[in-house]
N, C-alpha and C positions, 0 to 999 in steps of 0.2 A: 745746638741742634743735634737730634738723635734719630736714628732710623730703627724701628722695631717691626717684627713680623708677627701677626696674630696666628698664622698657621705656617710656621717655618718648615714643617715636614714636606711641604710641596716643593721646597728647594732641592729635594733629592732628584727631581726631574733633570736638573742641570748635569747630572752624571751621564745623561744620554747624549750630551753634546759631542763627545768623541765619535760616537756612532754615526752622527750626521756627516762627518768628514771621511770616515772609513767606508761607508756604504758606496759612494760613487766609485771608489777604487776597486771594490770587489765586484760590483755589478757591471753589466755590459750596457754601455750607453753610447750614443753617437755624438755626444757633446765634446767639444774640445776642452782643454785644461782651463781656459779662462771662464767658460760657461759653467764648468763644474764647480770652480771656486766661488763664482757668484751665487749659484744655487745653494751651495753649502752654507755660505755666509748668511743668505736670507733665511734659510731654514733654522740656522742657529739662533738668529735674532728672534724669530717667531717662537722658538722653544723657550728661550730665556724670558721673553715677555710673558708667555703663558705661565711659566713657573713662578715668576714674580707676582703676577696677578692672583694666582691661586694662593700664594703665601700671604696675601693681604697686608701689604706694607703700610706702616703708619709713620709719618714724618712729624716729629715734634720739635717745635722751636721753643724749648724751655729755657729758663734762666736759672743760673746758679746763685743768684742773689736771693737772700732770705728776707722775708717780711714777717716779723714776729710781733704779735700783739699780746701784752700781758693784761689779763683781766683779774683784778684784785678785789676780793670781797672785803668791804670796809664796814659791813653791818655791825650793829652793837654786839652781836654774838661773837665777834672776833676781837680778841684782846689787842691792846697796843703792841705788845711784843710780837704778836702774829703778823700785824701789818708791817712793822719794822723789819721782821725777818723776811717778808716777801720783798720789800724794797732792796734789802741786801742781796737776796737771791737774784733779783733782776740785774743788779749791778754785776754780779758774778757771771751770769749767763751772757750779758753783753760783752764783757771782757773776753770770755772764752770763745764765743761764737762769732763775734763781730758782724752781726747782721747788717745788711744795707739799709734796712728800714725797721724802726721800732715805734710802738705806741703803747701807752698805759691807759687802761680804762678802769676807773674805780666804780664799784657798784654796790648797791644795797637793793632797795626796791626800784630805784631809778639808777641811771648811769651818768658818768661824767668823765670826759677825757682829762687826764692829768699830764702836765707838761714834763715832769721829771720825778725821779725817785725822792728827791728832797721835798717836793710838793706832796708826795704820797706819805712821807714821814710826818709832814705837817698835819695831814688829815688824821693820822693816828693820835696826835697830841692835842688836837683842837677841841675847843668848847662845843658841845652839841648845839648850842644856840648861835653859833657863828654863821656867817653868810654862806660858807662852803657847805655846811650841814644842811642849809635850806635847799641847795642845789642837788645834793645827794641825800635821798631819804634813806637813812640808815636803820630804820625801824624794822626792816625785814630783808629778805634775800630773794631776788628773782634771777635765777640762773639762765632762764630762757632769754630774758632781755639782755643779760650780760653777754651771752654768746653771740646774739644778733648784733649788739653794739660792737663787739670785738671784730666780728667778721666785716662790718662796714669800714673799719679802720685799716684793713689789710690793703697793701699797695698792689696795684695791678701789674702784671708782668713779672712778679716775684714768686718765689717758692713760699707758700703760706704756712704759718703755724700759729696756733693759739696756746698760750700757757695760762692755765686757770688756777688761781690761788683761792681756795675756799675750804670751809669746813663741811660743805655738802648739805647744809641744812636749808633747803629751799622752802620758802614760805609763799611763793607766788610763781605763776607761769608753769609751763609744761616742759620740764627738762628733757624728757624723752624725745619730744618733737624737735627740740633744738639740736640734740645730738644726732638725730636722724638727718637733719638738714646739713649739718657739718659733714657727715659721712657721705651724703649724696654729692656734696660739692668737693669731696676729696680734700678736706681741710683737717689735718691732724690736730687733735686737742690733747695736750699734756696737762694732767691734774696734779697740783702740788698741795697737799693737805696744809691748812692753816690752823694754828693753835687757837682754840676757842678761848673766850674770856674766862670761863670757869676753870679751864685747864691751866691758864696762865696764873690765876689767883692761887690755885692749889700748888703750883710749882714754886711760887714765891713764899708760901707759908709752910711748905712741907719741910720737915727736919732734914738736915744734911745726913746722908748715909754714912754709917761707920766704915772704917777702912776694910773690915772683914766683909761687910755687905757689898761694898763697892767691888772688891776683888771677886766676890762670888758672881756678881752681875757680869763682869768682864769675862769670867770663865765661861758662863753660859752663852754670852754673845759670841765668843770665839768658837764654841762648839757649833752654834747655829751657822756661822760663816763657813765652817768647814763642810757642813752638810749642804749648804746652798750652792747653786751653780748659776752663773750669769747674773746680769743686771735685772732688777725688777722691771716688769713690763709697764707700758703706759696704759692708762685707762681712757 
C-alpha cells in the first residue's frame, strides 16, 4: 500500500498550522483556555483537511509480486538456435527475478500457451508436420495477436510485465495498435531480439575468425563500451 499526492505543493499550507495556535494568544478574546484550545484544534483539523484535499491524495494497494509473460516467436523465420536461446533466457530471468507468476506463449500467425521451457525447446526441434505445428501456425508472425494473448495470461493483482522474443518481422495484425493498448493499460513490454533462421545458418557456415581479427573486434568493442554509458533502454 502506498500514498501519493498528485499536487503535493498544496501541503505547504500545513506550515500555517503554528499560526492557528499563536493567533489566540496574541489576539484579545473573551474565551477561556479550554475554549481557545478547542477552537485552535478544530481550525487546525480544517486547515489540514483542506491542504490534503488540495494535494489530491491517491492511495494505491499495489502488489510487489510480479507476473511475467514470455511471448516467444516460433515462426519459421526464427531459427532453432533463436528459440533455444529464448528458452535459456527465460530460465535465466526466472532464476534472477523469481517472479510469483510466469507464463510462456508461443506464437506465429496463431498463439499457444506452452507449459515450460523444455516444451519450448521441443517446438524448436519438432517436425513441421507434427500435431503441435498444427496448433501453432508458424508460416507467419502476428505480433498483435501475440501481445493480446500474452496480456490475457497476466495474473490479476500482480505487477505485470511482458517479455517479447521476436525478430520483429510481423506479417499480420497491427503492431502499433497492440503497443498502444499495452501503453494505455500500463503494461511494460521488453523486447529481446531473436536470431532469424538466415542469420543462424550464416553463423554456422561462416569461417572462424583469425586470432588477429578476433582481437581487433574485442578492441573495437572495448572502445565502444568506454564511450557508452548506462544500460540499453527497453523498447
